[in-house]
C-alpha positions in Angstrom: 9.1 112.7 -40.8 7.0 115.9 -41.2 8.2 116.5 -44.8 10.3 119.5 -43.8 11.5 121.7 -46.8 15.1 121.5 -47.9 16.6 124.0 -50.4 19.2 122.3 -52.6 21.5 124.1 -55.0 23.4 122.3 -57.7 20.7 119.6 -57.8 21.3 118.7 -61.4 25.0 117.9 -60.8 26.7 114.8 -59.6 26.7 115.4 -55.8 23.6 117.6 -55.8 21.4 115.1 -57.5 22.5 112.4 -55.2 21.5 114.6 -52.3 18.1 115.3 -53.9 17.4 111.6 -54.2 18.6 110.8 -50.7 16.5 113.7 -49.2 13.4 112.5 -50.9 13.9 108.9 -49.8 14.3 110.2 -46.2 10.9 112.0 -46.4 12.0 115.6 -46.9 10.4 118.0 -49.4 12.9 119.4 -51.8 13.1 122.8 -53.5 15.7 122.8 -56.2 17.4 126.0 -57.2 18.0 125.7 -61.0 19.6 128.1 -63.5 16.7 127.9 -65.9 13.4 126.1 -66.5 14.9 123.6 -68.9 16.9 122.1 -66.1 13.8 120.7 -64.5 12.9 118.1 -67.1 15.8 115.7 -66.4 15.0 115.7 -62.7 11.2 115.1 -63.2 11.9 112.2 -65.6 14.6 110.5 -63.5 13.4 107.1 -62.2 14.5 107.8 -58.6 12.5 111.0 -58.5 9.3 109.6 -60.2 7.8 108.3 -56.9 8.3 111.7 -55.2 7.2 114.3 -57.7 4.6 115.7 -55.3 7.5 116.6 -52.9 9.7 118.4 -55.5 9.5 122.0 -56.5 11.8 124.3 -58.5 12.9 127.9 -58.2 15.0 129.6 -60.9 18.2 131.3 -59.7 19.9 132.3 -62.9 23.0 133.8 -61.3 24.1 132.7 -57.8 26.7 135.5 -57.7 24.0 138.3 -57.7 23.2 139.9 -54.4 19.9 138.7 -53.1 19.9 135.8 -55.6 18.5 133.3 -53.0 16.1 135.5 -51.1 13.0 134.2 -52.7 14.2 130.6 -52.8 14.8 130.7 -49.1 11.2 131.4 -48.0 9.7 128.7 -45.7 12.9 126.6 -45.9 14.0 124.6 -42.8 17.3 123.4 -44.2 19.8 124.3 -47.0 22.2 122.2 -48.8 24.5 124.3 -50.9 26.3 122.2 -53.5 26.4 124.6 -56.6 30.0 125.6 -57.4 32.2 125.6 -60.5 33.9 122.2 -61.0 37.5 121.6 -62.3 36.7 120.2 -65.7 39.9 120.0 -67.9 38.0 121.6 -70.8 36.9 124.7 -68.8 38.2 128.0 -70.2 39.6 130.9 -68.1 40.1 133.4 -66.7 39.7 131.1 -63.8 39.5 133.7 -61.1 36.3 135.0 -62.8 34.8 131.6 -63.8 35.8 129.5 -60.8 37.0 131.3 -57.8 34.7 134.3 -57.6 31.5 132.5 -58.3 32.2 129.9 -55.6 32.9 132.5 -52.9 30.0 134.9 -54.0 27.5 132.0 -54.3 28.3 130.8 -50.8 28.1 134.2 -49.2 24.8 135.0 -51.0 23.1 131.8 -49.7 24.3 132.5 -46.1 23.0 136.1 -46.3 19.7 134.9 -47.7 19.4 132.3 -44.8 19.8 135.1 -42.2 16.7 136.7 -43.6 14.7 133.5 -43.3 13.9 132.7 -39.6 12.7 129.2 -40.6 16.2 128.0 -41.5 17.8 125.8 -38.9 20.8 124.3 -40.6 23.0 125.0 -43.7 25.1 122.3 -45.2 27.9 123.5 -47.5 29.6 121.1 -49.9 33.3 122.0 -49.9 36.4 119.8 -50.7 39.1 117.9 -48.8 41.5 120.2 -50.6 40.7 122.9 -48.0 42.8 120.9 -45.5 45.6 119.7 -47.8 49.1 121.1 -47.5 52.2 120.2 -49.6 53.6 118.1 -46.7 53.2 114.5 -47.9 54.4 113.1 -44.6 51.7 114.9 -42.6 48.4 113.3 -41.7 45.7 115.8 -42.8 42.4 116.1 -41.0 39.8 118.7 -40.2 42.4 120.8 -38.2 45.0 121.3 -41.0 44.6 124.2 -43.4 45.8 124.7 -47.0 47.4 127.8 -48.4 46.2 129.6 -51.5 48.4 129.8 -54.7 49.1 133.2 -56.2 47.0 134.5 -59.0 49.5 133.8 -61.7 49.5 130.1 -60.9 45.7 130.0 -60.6 45.3 131.2 -64.1 47.5 128.5 -65.4 45.8 125.6 -63.7 42.1 124.8 -63.4 42.8 122.5 -60.5 44.7 125.2 -58.6 41.7 127.5 -59.3 39.3 125.0 -57.9 41.4 124.4 -54.8 41.6 128.2 -54.3 37.8 128.6 -54.7 37.1 126.0 -52.0 39.7 127.4 -49.6 38.4 131.0 -50.0 34.7 129.9 -49.8 35.5 128.0 -46.6 37.3 130.9 -45.1 34.4 133.2 -46.0 32.0 130.7 -44.3 34.1 130.7 -41.1 34.3 134.5 -41.1 30.6 134.7 -41.6 30.0 132.5 -38.5 32.3 134.6 -36.4 31.0 138.0 -37.4 27.3 137.3 -38.1 26.6 134.7 -35.4 23.6 133.4 -37.4 20.5 131.8 -36.0 21.4 128.6 -37.9 24.3 126.2 -37.8 26.7 125.6 -40.7 28.2 122.2 -41.5 30.9 121.8 -44.1 31.2 118.5 -46.0 34.6 117.9 -47.6 34.7 115.0 -50.0 37.7 113.8 -51.9 37.2 112.6 -55.5 33.6 111.4 -55.7 33.0 108.2 -57.6 29.9 106.2 -58.6 26.8 106.1 -60.7 25.2 109.3 -61.8 21.6 108.6 -62.9 21.2 111.7 -64.9 23.9 110.7 -67.3 22.5 108.1 -69.7 24.9 107.7 -72.6 28.3 105.9 -72.5 30.0 109.1 -73.7 28.5 111.2 -70.9 29.3 108.7 -68.2 33.1 108.7 -68.9 33.3 112.4 -69.9 34.7 115.2 -67.6 31.1 116.0 -66.5 31.8 114.3 -63.1 34.9 113.5 -61.0 34.4 109.9 -62.3 36.7 110.9 -65.2 39.7 110.7 -62.8 39.5 107.0 -61.8 38.3 106.1 -65.2 41.3 107.7 -67.0 43.5 104.6 -66.8 40.6 102.4 -68.0 39.4 104.3 -71.0 42.3 106.6 -71.9 46.1 107.1 -71.5 45.6 108.1 -67.9 46.4 111.6 -66.6 49.7 113.3 -67.3 50.4 114.4 -63.7 50.2 112.8 -60.3 46.8 112.9 -58.6 46.2 112.6 -54.8 44.8 109.2 -54.1 41.6 109.9 -52.3 38.1 108.8 -53.3 34.6 108.4 -51.8 31.5 106.7 -53.0 28.7 109.0 -54.1 26.3 107.1 -51.9 28.3 107.9 -48.8 28.5 111.6 -49.8 24.8 111.9 -50.1 24.2 109.9 -46.9 26.3 112.3 -44.8 24.8 115.4 -46.3 21.3 114.4 -45.4 22.2 112.9 -42.1 23.8 116.2 -41.1 20.3 117.8 -41.3 19.2 115.8 -38.2 19.2 117.1 -34.7 21.4 114.3 -33.5 24.4 115.7 -35.3 25.9 118.9 -33.8 26.2 121.8 -36.3 29.1 124.1 -37.0 31.4 121.1 -37.7 33.6 120.1 -40.7 33.7 116.6 -42.1 36.3 115.1 -44.5 34.9 112.3 -46.6 37.5 109.9 -48.0 37.7 106.1 -48.0 40.7 103.9 -48.2 42.3 104.7 -44.9 44.9 107.3 -44.3 47.1 106.2 -47.2 44.2 106.3 -49.6 44.0 104.4 -52.9 46.2 103.8 -56.0 44.5 105.0 -59.2 45.9 102.2 -61.3 44.2 99.6 -59.1 41.0 100.5 -61.0 42.3 98.4 -63.9 42.7 95.3 -61.7 39.3 95.8 -60.3 37.8 96.0 -63.8 39.7 92.9 -65.0 38.4 91.0 -62.0 34.8 92.1 -62.0 34.2 92.6 -65.7 36.4 90.1 -67.5 34.1 89.7 -70.5 33.9 93.4 -71.2 37.7 93.6 -70.9 38.0 90.7 -73.4 35.6 92.4 -75.8 37.7 95.6 -75.7 34.9 97.6 -74.0 37.3 98.3 -71.1 40.8 98.7 -72.6 42.7 99.3 -69.3 45.7 100.6 -71.2 46.3 103.9 -69.3 48.2 104.8 -66.3 47.8 107.6 -63.7 50.5 108.2 -61.1 49.2 108.5 -57.5 50.4 111.3 -55.3 50.3 109.8 -51.9 48.7 112.3 -49.4 47.8 111.1 -46.0 44.2 112.1 -45.1 42.2 111.0 -42.1 38.5 110.7 -42.9 37.5 108.7 -39.9 35.7 111.5 -38.0 32.7 111.2 -40.3 32.5 107.4 -39.8 32.5 107.9 -36.0 30.0 110.7 -35.9 27.6 109.4 -38.5 28.0 105.7 -37.6 28.8 104.2 -41.0 31.7 102.6 -42.9 32.9 103.9 -46.3 32.2 101.9 -49.4 35.7 100.9 -50.7 37.4 101.8 -54.0 36.2 98.5 -55.6 32.5 99.3 -54.8 33.0 102.8 -56.3 34.5 101.5 -59.5 32.0 98.7 -59.9 29.2 101.3 -59.5 30.2 103.6 -62.3 31.5 100.8 -64.7 28.3 98.9 -64.2 26.3 102.0 -65.2 28.6 102.5 -68.2 28.2 98.9 -69.5 24.4 99.1 -69.0 24.4 102.3 -71.2 26.5 100.5 -73.9 24.0 97.6 -73.8 21.1 100.0 -74.3 22.9 101.7 -77.3 23.4 98.3 -78.9 19.7 97.4 -78.9 
């Protein structure tokens, strides 16, 4: 490895940070685009980053929606991993078109335009969502060839999840239009995870770990709360697998200009309430002590999704739902133990 430079956006978030760690472990240099200088401290103090501090640098991009926002950050970069995008937190306030949809589309276009001005860029990886390929047909097997529709604006403003779905679909369409019309000197690979589950090293308190700050809040809802009040599609993927694919996609052995759905559990996916049985089996003492109440229930909306293309192309097997739940619950219990001492 020649320590080629990777620009990563969203590096303080769940998926972005995992990509940072994986890239460093694989020998890349990492330039993190952060909103402000205060964002750098958590990264520099994180145990997984400590051995690699000589290979981490930061650049402030305060507003990814501004034209030319990434021009300076892109200088000398060989690869780009664009993760930064608004996430569907239940506590997020509207108007959602302005706070979710528009920033996702503008941020993606801006980073692609900046890459066209940097001859050194070879590959761009965009973190999208499996929802890009999801229709309302529950009998259909969805894969990288199906395509979702976009709800009308009135529905988007009522539902943060509809806004998130729309943001990903429109950003993906913008990326495909960019490829067709611009014909850039670099390739673009879209990575489409389902709900990402697992340990997030930058969250260190029990409250943060189970909060809406990551998609972990969805599988954890039946364990710590009442569950969620509406059916949720049963698709999950381990954070380790998501990071692995993002970084592997930088390599020359993987053809660019492809899309990859990432979801474990086979075509039928998982059942959210199985998380309670996993916890009772793997953490019986914590359940007995009341640390893991397991009193909630979340209905699973069965949506058939085929994520096997990524396994074939990248040569790996997904970590299953049990491994995902054990990862995040293990982190939670470690944080509880620290707080009690």
